[in-house]
DOMI-933164 format. One line per field, with one value per residue: residue number from 0; x, y, z of N, C-alpha, C in turn. Coordinates in nm, 2 decimals. Layout:
<atoms>
kese (NUM,...)
nx (X,...)
ny (Y,...)
nz (Z,...)
cax (X,...)
cay (Y,...)
caz (Z,...)
cx (X,...)
cy (Y,...)
cz (Z,...)
</atoms>
This chain:
<atoms>
kese (0,1,2,3,4,5,6,7,8,9,10,11,12,13,14,15,16,17,18,19,20,21,22,23,24,25,26,27,28,29,30,31,32,33,34,35,36,37,38,39,40,41,42,43,44,45,46,47,48,49,50,51,52,53,54,55,56,57,58,59,60,61,62,63,64,65,66,67,68,69,70,71,72,73,74,75,76,77,78,79,80,81,82,83,84,85,86,87,88,89,90,91,92,93,94,95,96,97,98,99,100,101,102,103,104,105,106,107,108,109,110,111,112,113,114,115,116,117,118,119,120,121,122,123,124,125,126,127,128,129,130,131,132,133,134,135,136,137)
nx (1.27,1.11,1.23,0.96,1.01,1.12,1.18,1.34,1.44,1.65,1.73,1.82,1.96,1.75,1.50,1.41,1.48,1.52,1.36,1.38,1.30,1.46,1.33,1.22,0.98,0.88,0.93,1.04,1.03,1.15,1.01,0.95,0.68,0.48,0.38,0.51,0.80,0.89,0.93,0.68,0.52,0.52,0.58,0.65,0.62,0.80,0.62,0.40,0.42,0.49,0.18,0.07,0.15,0.11,-0.23,-0.28,-0.12,-0.27,-0.55,-0.55,-0.48,-0.78,-0.96,-0.83,-0.92,-1.20,-1.27,-1.18,-1.38,-1.57,-1.74,-1.94,-1.77,-1.81,-1.71,-1.43,-1.21,-0.96,-0.85,-0.56,-0.39,-0.15,0.09,0.29,0.51,0.60,0.73,0.67,0.93,1.08,1.08,1.07,0.82,0.57,0.24,-0.04,-0.33,-0.64,-0.85,-1.11,-1.39,-1.66,-1.80,-2.18,-2.14,-2.21,-2.06,-1.97,-1.94,-1.74,-1.49,-1.50,-1.35,-1.18,-0.97,-0.92,-0.75,-0.60,-0.43,-0.30,-0.17,0.10,0.22,0.10,0.20,0.47,0.49,0.35,0.35,0.55,0.46,0.18,-0.18,-0.47,-0.79,-1.06,-1.40,-1.57)
ny (-0.17,-0.48,-0.69,-0.85,-0.98,-1.03,-0.90,-1.01,-0.87,-0.86,-0.64,-0.54,-0.38,-0.18,0.01,-0.08,-0.37,-0.68,-0.84,-1.03,-1.24,-1.33,-1.60,-1.70,-1.63,-1.39,-1.28,-1.13,-0.95,-0.57,-0.33,0.01,0.21,0.26,0.52,0.73,0.72,0.49,0.17,-0.01,-0.30,-0.64,-0.71,-0.58,-0.26,-0.03,0.07,-0.03,-0.26,-0.15,-0.04,-0.28,-0.39,-0.17,-0.18,-0.47,-0.51,-0.26,-0.35,-0.56,-0.39,-0.26,-0.52,-0.61,-0.32,-0.34,-0.64,-0.51,-0.36,-0.47,-0.45,-0.58,-0.79,-0.91,-0.92,-0.73,-0.49,-0.34,-0.10,0.02,0.33,0.42,0.67,0.84,1.14,1.47,1.74,2.10,2.20,1.99,1.78,1.41,1.27,1.02,0.97,0.86,0.70,0.52,0.30,0.20,-0.06,-0.20,-0.46,-0.44,-0.19,0.12,0.42,0.61,0.47,0.30,0.48,0.55,0.32,0.27,0.55,0.48,0.23,0.34,0.47,0.22,0.06,-0.04,0.05,0.27,0.38,0.43,0.61,0.84,1.19,1.19,1.10,1.18,1.08,0.97,0.90,0.67,0.57,0.39)
nz (2.10,1.97,1.70,1.51,1.25,0.94,0.64,0.34,0.03,-0.31,-0.54,-0.85,-1.15,-1.09,-1.18,-1.46,-1.36,-1.15,-0.94,-0.65,-0.34,-0.07,-0.02,-0.24,-0.35,-0.42,-0.73,-0.96,-1.29,-1.34,-1.47,-1.65,-1.64,-1.89,-1.89,-1.78,-1.92,-1.98,-2.17,-2.05,-2.10,-1.97,-1.64,-1.29,-1.08,-0.89,-0.74,-0.77,-0.54,-0.34,-0.35,-0.34,-0.09,0.11,0.03,0.13,0.40,0.57,0.50,0.67,0.91,0.94,0.94,1.20,1.39,1.34,1.44,1.69,1.75,1.78,1.56,1.29,1.03,0.77,0.48,0.38,0.17,0.03,-0.14,-0.28,-0.45,-0.55,-0.65,-0.82,-0.83,-0.92,-0.78,-0.77,-0.72,-0.86,-0.70,-0.68,-0.53,-0.38,-0.37,-0.15,-0.20,-0.04,-0.10,0.06,0.17,0.39,0.39,0.49,0.66,0.71,0.50,0.67,0.90,0.79,0.74,1.00,1.07,0.87,0.94,1.22,1.15,1.02,1.22,1.34,1.14,1.02,0.76,0.73,0.97,0.92,0.69,0.76,0.79,0.60,0.29,0.18,0.25,0.16,0.29,0.18,0.20,0.04)
cax (1.16,1.15,1.16,0.91,0.98,1.27,1.18,1.45,1.47,1.73,1.67,1.95,1.91,1.69,1.35,1.47,1.55,1.44,1.36,1.35,1.32,1.56,1.31,1.23,0.80,0.84,1.03,0.97,1.06,1.06,0.97,0.88,0.57,0.50,0.33,0.69,0.86,0.96,0.86,0.57,0.52,0.53,0.70,0.61,0.72,0.81,0.43,0.29,0.44,0.44,0.07,0.02,0.20,0.04,-0.34,-0.27,-0.14,-0.39,-0.70,-0.54,-0.53,-0.93,-1.00,-0.83,-1.02,-1.29,-1.28,-1.17,-1.47,-1.68,-1.83,-1.97,-1.72,-1.85,-1.62,-1.37,-1.12,-0.87,-0.76,-0.45,-0.37,0.00,0.14,0.45,0.44,0.71,0.69,0.72,1.07,1.18,1.15,0.96,0.69,0.45,0.11,-0.14,-0.49,-0.66,-1.01,-1.22,-1.50,-1.66,-1.96,-2.23,-2.13,-2.18,-1.95,-1.94,-1.87,-1.63,-1.41,-1.44,-1.29,-1.04,-0.95,-0.88,-0.68,-0.47,-0.29,-0.24,-0.14,0.28,0.28,0.05,0.28,0.62,0.47,0.32,0.44,0.62,0.37,-0.01,-0.22,-0.59,-0.86,-1.17,-1.48,-1.66)
cay (-0.22,-0.63,-0.74,-1.02,-1.06,-0.94,-0.93,-0.92,-0.85,-0.77,-0.57,-0.57,-0.28,-0.12,0.01,-0.24,-0.51,-0.77,-0.81,-1.13,-1.20,-1.44,-1.69,-1.73,-1.64,-1.28,-1.29,-1.07,-0.84,-0.49,-0.23,0.13,0.20,0.40,0.65,0.74,0.71,0.36,0.09,-0.11,-0.45,-0.76,-0.64,-0.48,-0.17,0.02,0.16,-0.16,-0.33,-0.08,-0.03,-0.44,-0.45,-0.16,-0.23,-0.58,-0.45,-0.13,-0.43,-0.64,-0.32,-0.25,-0.61,-0.55,-0.21,-0.39,-0.68,-0.48,-0.28,-0.59,-0.46,-0.70,-0.79,-1.04,-0.90,-0.63,-0.52,-0.23,-0.06,0.10,0.35,0.48,0.79,0.88,1.30,1.54,1.87,2.23,2.20,1.86,1.63,1.30,1.25,0.97,0.96,0.73,0.72,0.39,0.31,0.11,-0.13,-0.30,-0.55,-0.43,-0.09,0.27,0.50,0.69,0.38,0.26,0.57,0.62,0.21,0.35,0.63,0.42,0.18,0.44,0.49,0.07,0.00,-0.01,0.15,0.47,0.45,0.49,0.76,0.93,1.32,1.20,1.05,1.23,0.97,1.00,0.78,0.72,0.51,0.32)
caz (2.02,1.94,1.56,1.46,1.13,0.87,0.49,0.27,-0.13,-0.35,-0.66,-0.95,-1.24,-1.07,-1.25,-1.53,-1.32,-1.12,-0.78,-0.59,-0.22,-0.03,-0.01,-0.37,-0.32,-0.50,-0.82,-1.06,-1.33,-1.33,-1.58,-1.61,-1.76,-2.03,-1.85,-1.70,-2.02,-1.99,-2.26,-2.03,-2.08,-1.83,-1.57,-1.23,-1.06,-0.70,-0.73,-0.78,-0.52,-0.25,-0.34,-0.26,0.06,0.19,0.05,0.20,0.56,0.56,0.54,0.78,1.03,0.93,1.01,1.36,1.46,1.34,1.59,1.88,1.82,1.77,1.44,1.19,0.89,0.65,0.41,0.33,0.06,0.04,-0.31,-0.25,-0.56,-0.53,-0.72,-0.83,-0.85,-0.91,-0.69,-0.88,-0.71,-0.93,-0.60,-0.64,-0.39,-0.38,-0.27,-0.17,-0.17,0.05,-0.07,0.18,0.22,0.42,0.35,0.57,0.68,0.59,0.39,0.79,1.01,0.75,0.71,1.09,1.07,0.82,1.03,1.35,1.09,1.01,1.32,1.38,1.04,1.01,0.69,0.75,1.08,0.82,0.56,0.84,0.80,0.40,0.22,0.16,0.22,0.20,0.31,0.09,0.19,-0.07)
cx (1.22,1.12,1.11,0.93,1.04,1.25,1.30,1.46,1.54,1.67,1.85,1.90,1.78,1.50,1.35,1.52,1.50,1.47,1.32,1.37,1.38,1.47,1.23,1.09,0.82,0.96,1.00,1.00,1.05,1.10,0.91,0.80,0.56,0.46,0.41,0.77,0.93,0.90,0.78,0.62,0.51,0.66,0.60,0.70,0.77,0.69,0.42,0.31,0.46,0.26,0.01,0.04,0.08,-0.10,-0.34,-0.26,-0.25,-0.55,-0.67,-0.54,-0.67,-1.00,-0.96,-0.91,-1.17,-1.35,-1.27,-1.35,-1.60,-1.82,-1.85,-1.88,-1.73,-1.74,-1.59,-1.31,-1.09,-0.85,-0.67,-0.41,-0.24,0.04,0.24,0.41,0.61,0.64,0.75,0.88,1.15,1.16,1.02,0.96,0.62,0.35,-0.02,-0.31,-0.56,-0.80,-1.05,-1.34,-1.51,-1.86,-2.07,-2.27,-2.16,-2.10,-1.88,-1.84,-1.75,-1.51,-1.41,-1.31,-1.16,-0.96,-0.85,-0.73,-0.58,-0.33,-0.25,-0.12,0.05,0.30,0.22,0.17,0.43,0.60,0.41,0.37,0.54,0.56,0.19,-0.05,-0.41,-0.65,-1.03,-1.24,-1.58,-1.77)
cy (-0.41,-0.65,-0.87,-1.06,-0.96,-0.95,-0.88,-0.96,-0.79,-0.76,-0.55,-0.47,-0.21,-0.01,-0.09,-0.33,-0.57,-0.76,-1.00,-1.14,-1.30,-1.56,-1.76,-1.71,-1.52,-1.28,-1.23,-0.92,-0.75,-0.41,-0.06,0.15,0.30,0.52,0.76,0.77,0.60,0.29,-0.01,-0.20,-0.55,-0.75,-0.56,-0.33,-0.14,0.01,0.05,-0.22,-0.29,-0.03,-0.16,-0.44,-0.30,-0.15,-0.42,-0.56,-0.33,-0.23,-0.50,-0.56,-0.26,-0.37,-0.63,-0.44,-0.27,-0.53,-0.62,-0.40,-0.37,-0.50,-0.58,-0.74,-0.93,-1.04,-0.75,-0.56,-0.33,-0.17,0.02,0.15,0.41,0.58,0.82,1.03,1.29,1.69,2.01,2.25,2.08,1.79,1.55,1.34,1.12,0.99,0.93,0.77,0.58,0.38,0.17,0.06,-0.18,-0.34,-0.50,-0.31,0.01,0.30,0.54,0.58,0.31,0.35,0.57,0.48,0.28,0.43,0.57,0.32,0.19,0.47,0.34,0.02,0.06,0.05,0.24,0.51,0.51,0.56,0.84,1.07,1.30,1.20,1.15,1.12,1.00,0.88,0.75,0.57,0.47,0.23)
cz (1.98,1.81,1.54,1.39,1.04,0.74,0.46,0.14,-0.19,-0.49,-0.73,-1.08,-1.23,-1.12,-1.38,-1.54,-1.28,-0.98,-0.68,-0.42,-0.17,-0.03,-0.18,-0.36,-0.41,-0.56,-0.94,-1.14,-1.34,-1.43,-1.58,-1.71,-1.80,-1.96,-1.82,-1.77,-2.08,-2.10,-2.19,-2.04,-1.95,-1.74,-1.43,-1.20,-0.91,-0.67,-0.66,-0.66,-0.37,-0.27,-0.31,-0.11,0.14,0.16,0.19,0.37,0.60,0.59,0.62,0.90,1.04,0.97,1.18,1.43,1.44,1.41,1.69,1.90,1.78,1.64,1.35,1.09,0.87,0.54,0.36,0.23,0.09,-0.12,-0.23,-0.41,-0.52,-0.66,-0.75,-0.90,-0.86,-0.86,-0.80,-0.86,-0.76,-0.86,-0.70,-0.55,-0.43,-0.32,-0.28,-0.15,-0.12,0.02,-0.02,0.15,0.32,0.49,0.50,0.66,0.63,0.58,0.56,0.82,0.91,0.75,0.86,1.13,1.02,0.90,1.16,1.32,1.05,1.09,1.39,1.30,1.01,0.89,0.67,0.87,0.98,0.78,0.63,0.82,0.67,0.30,0.23,0.15,0.26,0.20,0.28,0.14,0.15,-0.02)
</atoms>
């Protein structure tokens, strides 16, 4: 395996702390959302950061497979919904819904592209078999 890039971020204080990337571009306070019993307020959380990363990566994969298929792509967007869940046996797990829209393509064509992108996207490859991921074409 050949490494193309390594991202580095340091977290201090967990879900009520701070996260900063080594280059300083990402520099954000962390807060537990009210829905999870925290104070909420200004700050992010691991699920938001994961949703942002997965959404951006998946849209890039979607654009890549559209280009490979020579599909017209005037505009596209992906909304990633990351949920923090607790199972009946008290384990914490994530689930993801990826909502994709490709301007000029039908829902069926968009869903087919999303299925292909799901095979290409590094986040999809990393989560496969561990995280439930639902693909929805809007």
